[in-house]
C-alpha positions in Angstrom: -8.0 -0.5 -12.7 -8.7 -2.9 -9.8 -11.5 -5.4 -10.1 -12.1 -8.3 -7.7 -15.1 -10.5 -8.3 -16.2 -13.2 -5.8 -12.7 -13.6 -4.4 -12.2 -16.0 -1.6 -9.2 -16.9 0.5 -9.3 -19.8 2.9 -6.8 -20.8 5.6 -6.7 -23.9 7.7 -5.8 -23.2 11.3 -5.9 -25.9 14.0 -8.0 -28.2 11.8 -10.5 -25.5 11.2 -11.4 -23.6 8.0 -11.0 -19.8 8.3 -12.4 -17.7 5.4 -10.2 -14.6 5.4 -12.1 -13.4 2.3 -15.6 -14.7 1.5 -16.7 -14.0 -2.1 -15.4 -10.4 -1.8 -16.0 -8.1 -4.8 -14.4 -4.6 -5.1 -14.0 -2.2 -8.1 -11.5 0.7 -7.9 -11.1 3.1 -10.8 -7.8 4.8 -11.8 -7.1 7.8 -9.7 -9.5 7.0 -6.8 -8.6 7.3 -3.1 -10.4 4.4 -1.4 -10.2 3.3 2.2 -10.9 -0.2 3.4 -12.1 -0.2 7.0 -12.7 -3.1 9.4 -11.7 -4.5 12.8 -8.7 -6.7 13.5 -9.2 -10.1 11.8 -11.8 -8.9 9.4 -9.7 -9.7 6.3 -8.3 -6.3 5.5 -4.6 -7.4 5.3 -5.5 -10.4 3.2 -7.4 -8.2 0.8 -4.4 -5.9 0.6 -2.0 -8.8 0.0 -4.2 -10.0 -2.9 -4.6 -6.5 -4.5 -0.8 -6.1 -4.1 0.0 -9.4 -5.7 1.7 -10.6 -2.5 -0.8 -13.5 -2.3 -3.3 -15.1 -4.7 -7.0 -16.0 -4.2 -8.2 -19.5 -3.9 -11.3 -18.7 -6.0 -12.8 -15.8 -7.8 -11.1 -13.4 -10.2 -8.7 -10.5 -9.8 -8.3 -8.2 -12.9 -5.6 -5.6 -12.7 -5.4 -3.1 -15.6 -7.5 -5.4 -17.7 -5.4 -8.5 -17.2 -6.5 -11.5 -15.0 -3.8 -11.9 -12.3 -4.0 -15.8 -12.4 -2.4 -15.7 -15.8 0.8 -14.2 -14.5 3.8 -16.3 -13.4 5.6 -15.6 -10.1 8.3 -13.6 -11.9 5.7 -11.5 -13.7 3.9 -10.9 -10.4 7.2 -9.7 -8.9 7.6 -7.3 -11.8 4.1 -5.9 -11.2 4.9 -5.4 -7.5 8.1 -3.6 -8.3 6.9 -1.3 -11.1 3.2 -0.8 -10.6 2.6 -0.9 -6.9 4.1 1.1 -4.0 3.6 -0.4 -0.5 3.4 1.5 2.8 3.2 -0.5 6.0 2.3 0.2 9.6 5.7 -1.0 10.8 7.6 1.1 8.2 9.6 -2.0 7.1 12.8 0.0 6.7 16.2 -1.7 6.8 17.8 -0.5 10.1 21.4 -0.5 8.9 20.7 1.6 5.9 20.3 5.4 5.7 17.0 7.0 4.6 18.6 7.5 1.1 19.7 3.9 0.8 16.3 2.6 1.9 14.6 4.7 -0.8 17.2 3.6 -3.3 16.5 -0.2 -2.9 13.5 -0.6 -5.3 15.4 1.3 -8.0 18.4 -1.0 -7.7 16.0 -4.0 -8.1 14.7 -2.3 -11.3 18.2 -1.8 -12.6 17.9 2.0 -12.8 21.2 3.7 -13.6 23.0 5.6 -10.8 22.5 9.1 -12.2 18.7 8.6 -12.6 18.6 7.0 -9.2 20.1 10.0 -7.6 17.6 12.3 -9.2 14.6 10.2 -8.3 15.7 9.6 -4.7 16.3 13.3 -4.1 13.0 14.2 -5.6 11.1 11.6 -3.5 12.8 12.7 -0.2 12.2 16.3 -1.0 8.5 15.5 -1.6 8.2 14.1 1.9 10.4 16.9 3.4 13.2 14.6 4.5 16.0 15.4 2.1 18.0 17.1 4.9 17.9 13.8 6.9 18.8 11.6 4.0 21.9 10.3 5.7 20.1 9.3 9.0 19.3 5.7 9.8 15.8 4.7 11.0 16.9 4.7 14.7 17.8 8.3 14.3 14.4 9.3 13.0 11.0 9.7 14.7 8.1 7.4 13.8 6.6 10.0 11.5 9.9 10.5 9.8 10.4 6.8 9.3 6.9 6.6 7.7 7.8 9.5 5.4 10.9 7.6 4.3 8.7 4.5 3.7 6.3 6.7 1.6 9.3 8.1 -0.4 10.4 4.5 -1.0 6.9 3.7 -2.3 6.8 6.7 -4.6 10.3 6.6 -6.0 9.3 4.0 -8.6 6.5 6.2 -9.8 3.8 3.5 -9.1 0.3 3.9 -10.4 -1.1 2.3 -7.2 -0.2 3.0 -3.6 -1.3 0.4 -1.0 -1.1 1.6 2.6 -1.7 -0.8 5.4 -2.5 1.1 8.7 0.0 3.8 7.8 -1.0 5.9 10.8 -1.3 3.0 13.2 2.0 3.4 15.0 1.9 7.3 15.1 0.5 9.8 17.5 -2.5 11.8 16.3 -0.6 14.9 15.2 1.9 12.9 13.2 -1.0 10.9 11.8 -2.6 14.0 10.5 0.6 15.0 8.8 0.9 11.6 7.1 -2.7 11.8 5.9 -2.0 15.3 4.5 0.8 13.7 2.5 -1.5 11.0 1.1 -3.9 13.7 0.0 -1.1 15.4 -1.9 -0.1 12.1 -3.5 -3.6 11.5 -4.6 -3.9 15.0 -6.1 -0.8 14.1 -8.2 -2.8 11.3 -9.8 -2.0 8.2 -7.8 -4.6 5.6 -7.1 -4.6 5.0 -3.3 -6.0 2.0 -1.4 -5.7 2.6 2.4 -6.4 -0.1 4.9 -7.4 1.1 8.4 -9.4 0.2 11.5 -9.8 4.0 12.3 -13.0 5.5 11.0 -11.6 9.0 11.2 -8.8 8.0 8.9 -11.2 6.1 6.6 -13.5 9.1 6.3 -10.8 11.1 4.5 -10.9 9.0 1.4 -13.2 9.6 -1.5 -14.9 6.3 -0.9 -15.1 3.9 2.0 -15.3 0.1 1.8 -16.3 -1.9 4.9 -15.0 -5.4 5.5 -16.2 -7.8 8.2 -15.6 -11.6 8.4 -14.1 -11.5 4.9 -17.2 -9.9 3.3 -16.9 -6.5 1.6 -19.7 -3.9 1.6 -19.2 -0.7 -0.4 -20.6 2.6 0.5 -22.3 4.7 -2.2 -19.8 6.8 -4.2 -19.5 10.4 -3.2 
């Protein structure tokens, strides 16, 4: 499903060249649960941005579902992000003025889904993360764990084939982090491909397979 071959991404900061990714290669099959672990500044987020079509590589090749990403236009990349990929971020990225229901509804509005189908899918997604009863609460009225559950519901409501999670437990206490990881395991059991970015080895160990990244270089562990 995901195949990166010798992918590099270079930034120029203060007149110096920074290789965020340095000929990184990574293969992920459909239905896998893979963690990408590395310290701050190792290139994790850059890797996620490229996998999620939020950024493009300077060199190398990224093939998603058999199609080279460099052949897609900006509009086509936006469609892929909206239909194929669900994003979960460390900072939740919820809109503060909107209720949990309205936050989850947004990607469906962008897709042009009709109101009746939207209602069904939003209700199902919020029930799946056990937050339906708090659907009319705004983010400020929810705990960190509840906000992350809303973010996960928003990621799932479009029925994406891939879920990309960037430090999803990073802003949570350990107990809530365990609850969120349990939810990711349930999502994986339902058939989603999950790529989870983390600096926490305990979180990374819960995936089927771990990939290490350091100084933009990727090293894969043997498959379980």
